[in-house]
N, C-alpha and C positions, 0 to 999 in steps of 0.2 A: 504494500500500500504506500503510494507516494503522497507526501504531504509537503505543502509549501508554508513556511512560517515567516511572517513579515514582522518587522520591528522598525521603530524610529519615528512613528507618527507623533502628533501632539499639537499643542497650541503655540503659535509663533506670531509675532507682530509683523505687520506689513514691512517689506524690505528685508526681513530676516531670512535665515536659511535652515533647512532640515536635510537630513540624509536618511533615506529609507534603505532597508536591507531585506532581502528575501532569500531564504535558503531552502533547498530541497532535501528531504530525508526520505529514506526508503530506497527501493530498488529502481532507480532511474538511470538508465545506461548512458544515453547520449542525448543532449539537449541541443537542438539546432537554433531555436529562437528563445530568447528571454525578453520579457517586456513588462511594461507598466501601463495600466489603464486607471482611469478614475471615473467616479460617478457622483455627481452632485444631486441633491434632492430635486426631484421633478425633472431630471435630465437623463439623457441616454448615456450609457457608458462610452467614454471616448478614449482613443489611443493617446498615450503620452509619449512613449518611446519604445523602440525595439532594438535589440542588439543581436547580431548573428554570432555563430561560432568564431568567425574570423574577425569579429569586432566591428563589422559594418553597422552603422547606426542610422536610425530613422526617427525623426521627432515630429510630434504634432505641431501645427503652426502656433498654437497658443503658448508653447513653452520653449520654442527655439531661442537659443542664446541665453536662456536662464537655467535650464535643467540639463544635467549630464548623466547619461546612463553608462554603466560599466559592469563588467562581469569577471568573476574568478572561476574559471572552468574547473579547476582542481577542487574547489569547495562547493561547486554547484550553487553559486550565490550570485545574485544580481543586485546592484546598488542604483539608487537614484539620488543624485545630489541636486537639491533644489535651492536656488539662490533667487534673490530679489522677489520674494514671494508676495503675491497680491491677494486681496480678499477673495477674488474670483477663483483662486486656486483651491479654495476650501472644498473638500470632497472626501469620499472614501477612496483610498488608493489600493489597487489590486495588482499583485504580480501575476504573471502568466508565463508558463513554460510550455514549449511545444517540442516533443521528442522527435528523434529521427524517424520514428514510425508514425508521426502525426498524432500521437496521444497528447491531449491538451489538459493542462493542470492549472488550477487557480488557487491563489492564496485566499485567506479568510477576510482580508481587507484591513486596512489601518486608517484611522481617521486623521486627517490633516485639517486644522482650523487656523486660518489666517485672520487675525482680528486684533485691534488695539484695545 
């Protein structure tokens, strides 16, 4: 049974920074994509960032230049460094792993709140 465990969410003031982490436990052999999504109340889940095995990255337009995704393949861990946070970044953030065999895994979600 594969589980994704997220950490690092919380309350931060506008302009501040947070770093999210997501690690996989269990029998997951090879992960081709690691990513982050978020969902705000009343809105659809949106893509934040994806990183491939070769560290090619893709970002959603709303976070380009402010967020950075990275991964540690040896630890099956993905990170999301979030800088210059805005109130509109407030959401539940989910990590997402896609295996080489296209199995999709989701984390439980971690709340990020940007407010003064």
